Structures are given as structure tokens and as C-alpha cells.
MARMARKE-18121 format. One record per residue (C-alpha): residue number from 1; residue in three letters; chain; x, y, z. Coordinates in steps of 0.05 Angstrom, whole numbers, plus 5000, padded with zeros to 4 digits. Example, Ala and Ser with C-alpha at 12.3 -4.5 7.8 and 13.67 -1.06 7.14 Angstrom:
<sites>
seq type mol u v w
1 ALA A 5246 4910 5156
2 SER A 5273 4979 5143
</sites>
This chain:
<sites>
seq type mol u v w
1 MET A 5352 0858 8109
2 PHE A 5327 0903 8164
3 LYS A 5371 0895 8227
4 TYR A 5316 0888 8279
5 THR A 5275 0829 8253
6 LEU A 5279 0756 8249
7 ASP A 5227 0747 8192
8 ASN A 5243 0795 8138
9 LYS A 5197 0852 8163
10 ARG A 5220 0922 8152
11 TYR A 5206 0948 8224
12 HIS A 5232 0930 8292
13 THR A 5190 0870 8312
14 PHE A 5174 0854 8386
15 ASN A 5192 0781 8371
16 TYR A 5261 0802 8351
17 PHE A 5268 0847 8412
18 LEU A 5250 0792 8461
19 LYS A 5291 0739 8426
20 ASN A 5351 0784 8423
21 LYS A 5343 0804 8497
22 PHE A 5331 0735 8526
23 ASN A 5361 0689 8473
24 THR A 5297 0647 8471
25 LYS A 5221 0648 8459
26 VAL A 5186 0693 8509
27 PHE A 5111 0699 8518
28 LYS A 5075 0759 8543
29 ILE A 5013 0734 8579
30 ALA A 4954 0781 8587
31 LEU A 4920 0783 8655
32 ASP A 4863 0818 8689
33 ALA A 4876 0837 8764
34 ASN A 4807 0868 8772
35 PHE A 4832 0940 8776
36 SER A 4786 0997 8759
37 CYS A 4800 1061 8720
38 PRO A 4797 1133 8747
39 ASN A 4768 1158 8682
40 LYS A 4706 1117 8693
41 LYS A 4683 1173 8740
42 THR A 4669 1216 8680
43 GLY A 4642 1162 8632
44 GLY A 4710 1133 8611
45 CYS A 4744 1136 8543
46 ILE A 4689 1133 8489
47 PHE A 4721 1073 8454
48 CYS A 4734 1032 8515
49 SER A 4697 0965 8526
50 GLU A 4704 0933 8593
51 GLY A 4773 0963 8609
52 SER A 4809 0929 8551
53 LYS A 4798 0860 8577
54 SER A 4749 0831 8526
55 ASN A 4803 0783 8501
56 ILE A 4819 0755 8569
57 THR A 4772 0697 8574
58 ASN A 4787 0673 8645
59 ASN A 4785 0739 8680
60 ASN A 4737 0711 8733
61 LYS A 4797 0674 8765
62 SER A 4857 0701 8805
63 VAL A 4915 0729 8765
64 LEU A 4958 0669 8786
65 GLU A 4904 0621 8761
66 GLN A 4897 0659 8696
67 PHE A 4975 0658 8689
68 GLU A 4980 0583 8702
69 GLU A 4925 0568 8651
70 GLU A 4956 0610 8596
71 LYS A 5025 0584 8611
72 ILE A 5002 0511 8599
73 ILE A 4975 0532 8531
74 MET A 5038 0568 8511
75 HIS A 5084 0513 8538
76 LYS A 5052 0460 8493
77 LYS A 5075 0502 8431
78 TRP A 5143 0524 8457
79 PRO A 5167 0481 8516
80 GLU A 5230 0524 8526
81 GLY A 5191 0589 8530
82 LEU A 5199 0641 8585
83 TYR A 5144 0688 8609
84 ILE A 5126 0761 8620
85 PRO A 5061 0769 8659
86 TYR A 5022 0829 8631
87 LEU A 4969 0864 8673
88 GLN A 4928 0890 8615
89 ALA A 4859 0907 8636
90 ASN A 4844 0976 8665
91 THR A 4893 1018 8706
92 ASN A 4941 0974 8741
93 THR A 4978 1025 8786
94 MET A 4915 1053 8817
95 ASP A 4924 1029 8888
96 SER A 4973 1034 8947
97 VAL A 5040 1004 8943
98 GLU A 5021 0955 8996
99 ASN A 4963 0928 8956
100 LEU A 5001 0928 8890
101 LYS A 5056 0885 8921
102 LYS A 5005 0831 8938
103 ILE A 4988 0826 8863
104 TYR A 5055 0841 8831
105 GLU A 5104 0802 8873
106 PRO A 5074 0731 8866
107 LEU A 5075 0740 8791
108 ILE A 5145 0768 8790
109 ASN A 5170 0709 8831
110 GLU A 5139 0656 8788
111 LYS A 5186 0605 8758
112 ASN A 5212 0623 8688
113 VAL A 5185 0695 8691
114 VAL A 5236 0742 8662
115 GLY A 5198 0808 8662
116 PHE A 5134 0843 8683
117 ALA A 5089 0889 8643
118 ILE A 5039 0937 8668
119 ALA A 4986 0978 8631
120 THR A 4965 1042 8663
121 ARG A 4950 1117 8651
122 PRO A 5000 1174 8656
123 ASP A 4955 1208 8708
124 SER A 4954 1147 8754
125 ILE A 5022 1134 8779
126 SER A 5038 1166 8846
127 ASN A 5110 1184 8869
128 GLU A 5108 1123 8917
129 VAL A 5087 1078 8861
130 LEU A 5142 1106 8818
131 ASP A 5192 1089 8872
132 TYR A 5164 1017 8875
133 LEU A 5167 1011 8800
134 GLU A 5240 1032 8800
135 ASP A 5253 0976 8852
136 ILE A 5218 0925 8807
137 ASN A 5261 0949 8748
138 LYS A 5324 0934 8787
139 ARG A 5301 0861 8799
140 THR A 5270 0844 8731
141 PHE A 5255 0871 8663
142 LEU A 5197 0921 8673
143 MET A 5151 0947 8617
144 VAL A 5103 1005 8634
145 GLU A 5050 1017 8581
146 LEU A 5018 1084 8577
147 GLY A 4959 1102 8532
148 LEU A 4968 1165 8493
149 GLN A 4924 1152 8433
150 SER A 4938 1219 8400
151 CYS A 4986 1276 8411
152 HIS A 4930 1326 8398
153 ASP A 4894 1352 8459
154 ASN A 4830 1368 8419
155 THR A 4824 1294 8402
156 LEU A 4838 1272 8473
157 LYS A 4783 1318 8496
158 TYR A 4735 1289 8445
159 ILE A 4749 1217 8464
160 ASN A 4742 1236 8538
161 ARG A 4812 1212 8553
162 GLY A 4816 1247 8618
163 HIS A 4887 1275 8612
164 ASP A 4925 1318 8566
165 VAL A 4988 1309 8525
166 ALA A 5029 1346 8576
167 SER A 5009 1295 8629
168 PHE A 5033 1239 8585
169 THR A 5099 1274 8569
170 ASN A 5114 1287 8642
171 MET A 5102 1215 8662
172 VAL A 5146 1187 8604
173 LYS A 5202 1234 8629
174 LYS A 5196 1211 8701
175 LEU A 5196 1137 8681
176 LYS A 5254 1145 8634
177 GLU A 5293 1181 8689
178 ARG A 5288 1115 8727
179 ASN A 5310 1073 8667
180 ILE A 5242 1042 8660
181 PHE A 5221 1015 8591
182 VAL A 5162 1054 8565
183 VAL A 5111 1029 8515
184 ALA A 5063 1081 8485
185 HIS A 4995 1064 8455
186 ILE A 4965 1104 8397
187 ILE A 4902 1097 8356
188 ASN A 4897 1113 8284
189 GLY A 4829 1135 8253
190 LEU A 4802 1175 8313
191 PRO A 4745 1218 8293
192 GLY A 4767 1285 8263
193 GLU A 4838 1266 8254
194 THR A 4874 1271 8187
195 LYS A 4931 1231 8161
196 GLU A 4978 1288 8176
197 MET A 4954 1290 8249
198 MET A 4966 1216 8257
199 ILE A 5036 1222 8228
200 GLU A 5048 1280 8279
201 THR A 5033 1234 8334
202 ALA A 5087 1185 8309
203 LYS A 5136 1241 8304
204 PHE A 5117 1266 8374
205 LEU A 5134 1196 8405
206 ASN A 5199 1192 8365
207 LYS A 5223 1258 8395
208 LEU A 5200 1234 8464
209 ASN A 5245 1173 8460
210 VAL A 5195 1121 8482
211 ASP A 5221 1050 8478
212 ALA A 5165 1016 8444
213 ILE A 5098 1033 8409
214 LYS A 5032 0996 8401
215 ILE A 4995 1020 8340
216 HIS A 4920 1006 8337
217 MET A 4866 1018 8286
218 LEU A 4804 1050 8316
219 HIS A 4750 0997 8322
220 VAL A 4679 1015 8340
221 LEU A 4652 0966 8391
222 LYS A 4583 0950 8417
223 ASN A 4564 0976 8485
224 THR A 4609 1036 8481
225 LYS A 4596 1111 8476
226 LEU A 4633 1110 8408
227 GLY A 4588 1054 8384
228 GLU A 4526 1096 8403
229 ILE A 4555 1157 8367
230 TYR A 4569 1114 8304
231 GLU A 4500 1081 8302
232 LYS A 4464 1150 8309
233 LYS A 4507 1183 8258
234 PRO A 4563 1142 8223
235 PHE A 4628 1178 8217
236 LYS A 4685 1167 8169
237 VAL A 4724 1102 8188
238 LEU A 4790 1088 8154
239 THR A 4792 1037 8099
240 LYS A 4843 0982 8101
241 GLU A 4884 1016 8046
242 GLU A 4882 1083 8082
243 TYR A 4906 1048 8148
244 ILE A 4962 1012 8113
245 ASP A 4985 1078 8080
246 ILE A 4986 1114 8147
247 VAL A 5022 1060 8184
248 CYS A 5075 1054 8131
249 GLU A 5087 1130 8134
250 GLN A 5088 1129 8210
251 LEU A 5141 1076 8213
252 THR A 5189 1119 8171
253 TYR A 5186 1172 8223
254 LEU A 5205 1125 8280
255 LYS A 5276 1111 8300
256 PRO A 5296 1039 8281
257 GLU A 5310 1026 8355
258 ILE A 5238 1037 8376
259 VAL A 5203 0969 8384
260 ILE A 5136 0960 8346
261 GLU A 5102 0917 8395
262 ARG A 5037 0919 8358
263 ILE A 5017 0944 8290
264 THR A 4941 0932 8289
265 GLY A 4886 0922 8338
266 ASP A 4855 0854 8353
267 PRO A 4779 0862 8365
268 VAL A 4733 0806 8387
269 PRO A 4691 0796 8323
270 LYS A 4624 0789 8363
271 ASP A 4635 0858 8395
272 LEU A 4656 0893 8331
273 ILE A 4611 0942 8296
274 THR A 4663 0967 8246
275 PRO A 4713 0960 8209
276 ASN A 4702 0887 8190
277 TRP A 4769 0883 8154
278 LEU A 4804 0884 8223
279 ILE A 4782 0813 8236
280 LYS A 4830 0786 8184
281 LYS A 4891 0805 8224
282 PHE A 4943 0765 8188
283 VAL A 4919 0789 8121
284 LEU A 4928 0860 8144
285 LEU A 4997 0844 8173
286 ASN A 5018 0814 8106
287 ASP A 4990 0873 8068
288 ILE A 5030 0921 8110
289 ASP A 5093 0881 8095
290 LYS A 5076 0881 8019
291 GLU A 5065 0955 8018
292 MET A 5130 0971 8056
293 LYS A 5167 0928 8006
294 LYS A 5131 0960 7948
295 ARG A 5150 1031 7971
296 ASP A 5219 1006 7992
297 TYR A 5206 1034 8062
298 TYR A 5242 1015 8126
299 GLN A 5228 1040 8197
300 GLY A 5269 1100 8212
301 ILE A 5287 1126 8142
302 ARG A 5259 1195 8161
303 SER A 5268 1191 8236
304 ASN A 5318 1249 8240
305 ILE A 5266 1298 8211
</sites>
């Protein structure tokens, strides 16, 4: 059995990581603090819909109200659970330290909160904010999530990412110098990318020594630039079998210690143009498990290459 799992998976599950670290069930609760994104000035990433907040249903309320509502739901299932508030929507470091403290500190100080997670961009963390993040990390378990999407600058330019690979690399190094836990986001199936290019992205992150990775499948959403492009001239979208093949290969190039926080996207069905197979999330997760077993693959078997 693979060391870093509680449920016979062959990769380092987030569930295992949290249970091992805190010795109990821990929930990561997604929140919308009503931040914006600097990339919106140039139209934003072509795949982005509402700043990654479409799955946060109560985002018209304050972050504390959102947190309390979600906490009640989670507590009914697991009364002993602890919490990690997760500022998910948009770019959550894009403000002064003074203003960030007004949002961060009440969440960090909530009862039974054992950590804090922030989604942001590698080009949107000032030196002053870095100092503040270092201070938070000394007081609680801090996770900083950075979108990379691809390690290929041509792809980043096409999707209008607004930063290059070097910017991502430099910010990861700055965060790691302060012992901050770094989560990288990548997307498989971006237009123009081959299987080999997607595997290169996994190899790149492995060498960069990030702590965790979220793997997403590109989903084309309504009311996005990517959706407009697709409806005018449909481009190749990965099949479920192709996605499973690529993910299985990517995992073998990642050190076993790297946490796989997410292994598929989670689109809202009513917003989805394609691929429809993404809606059946648990079927996809099971199919990845079956393929890993069929190939006798484990995370990290090639990580030293």
C-alpha cells in the first residue's frame, strides 16, 4: 500500500496529509472576500469565469458569515472536524497589509481554525505582504496557492495569463525561503499543448519543490473568452481517456511527498460547454484509480528523472 494515503490510492492524498498533520478530520472552506484580479485590466485569463467563485453560493455575504454557514454544514457530518478558511475567489493578496489584516485576522482567530489558505497570483504579492504572510505562518499553518497552469510561456501568453514562468518560479522561491507551504495549480488540455508538454509541467513543478499541486482538466465555460473561441471554432478537447492517461503519467514524475490536493476540476454543470464527462467527478476519480492499478503506477516512481 502507498504510504501517503488512507484509502488505497496510489498518490499522496490531501485527506491523508491533513489527517496526518492534525490527527483529525479537517475541512477546507472556500470563501469569497470580494477581491479583484489585476489581470482583468487586460481581459483576464481566457478560461476564467467570475474569478473562480462560481461554486461559492453565498458570496453575497461577509467572509465570516460565509464561513459560519459552511461550518454548520460540515459540522453535521463530522462534529469533531477542524477548519481551514480558504480565500478562493480572485487574487487575495491584492491590497495593503492594513486592509488584508481586517479580512485575514478574524478568520485566523475563529474557534477550531487550524490553518489558513490564500489563492493568489505570483505577480501579486508585495514584499510587505510577504512579510505579513511570514508572520501568519509563524502563528498558524499557512497555504499559499499560486496559479501556474503551464510551464510553457507560449501557452501562458495564449491564455492571457498576465505573467510568465519566471515570475512564478521567483515567487515560489521567495515563499519557500520563508517556509511557507506552496500549492501550484495546473491545467491539462490547454489549447495547443501536447501530452509531452503537460508532463513537462509536472516535471517542472517537481524540480521546483512545491509542497502540493492541484491538477485541473480544462473546462470550457459559458461567458468566457475561451467559450467564445470554442463556439466560433471548436478546438480539440481531451477525452476522458486521454486525461486519465496524462494524469497517471504526471503522477509518476512527482515526488511522493508532494500532496495532490486536487486531481480534477469541478465545474458547475449549468455553466459548462464542454467536456461533459467532467460532471461525473467520482466516476473520473475511480477511473484514475483503476488505471493507476492496471499500470501498477505509484506517485513518484520516476520522480528522480
